[in-house]
Steps between C-alpha positions, in 0.01 A plus 500: 500500500253452781441217748312177451168652611490690169529191283194460275474146363308429179427170330615521141539258214837329452534695175430843653774749415593561866510126569721440196740776605534361853536143371784615275662686791494189718638291214792743467561467875510120459762545228711706742460259792496165320645561157175429315129560481234291677406243239196364682234441232209735574173534313335841558169317547641354825459844654136556407224440757398263634830312452724789585554874510774750419535821698693824463565729794500874441633790704392838369371324186849363425533119468751393766410142594355182357380166622285218374362161595382202302325180607735200535286206603780273375726592794452339843612739774426501872251216447293672232477497121275807505799723441579822321850601390628852550680636191667818387534669840706809427557851626698751294831592666408864572191386696663232715532502880157657549296187571344483153596136442340403830178683404496331158564159656212546745275601211596187306432285805158656553387481139625143452325391820178671386527298177521177701871438547589327826879522464721745318824373351789681338846453361787743528875471482782519750634813325191689619562509877261794551217298341581198717499724810162648398344157457644356818391798712154474339452145624616297200683175570739308274354218291637256243570641159225511237452634152745599232801552729427218747840337442705821507744511792438873547119477496315554828132410537261609774135455603249655739145408597259787433 
């Protein structure tokens, strides 16, 4: 597995076979870490332009990372309602610790900003300390809970102006 410079990121539909495989992989990781799948209601149309996008990252034509964003004008964060929520950030275990998540996150930030987002928001959980570290070192700051898990004591929400 090579370094982050070799990550090729492609926009794909939410129902693309590589996207579905990575989504299932992350769901299985949630089962291991939290005892259950992420039950956030998601409509695949949320990830179609201009309201969102889903991306798969490839190294040597192998799908190793995913990330998506969707518009969330119903969430006020850092003084703006022109927000986009990051979803389904994931890197397969064999490709971790190579900077791929950071490259995918930067890509999501850029594409969401190009689509008009002023602030990116996200929700993760306290049982994902590596994700929390990635977001904090990428300039994200804690915000009040929002969305499906807003009242969960282990939910952690973050935002960043883009």
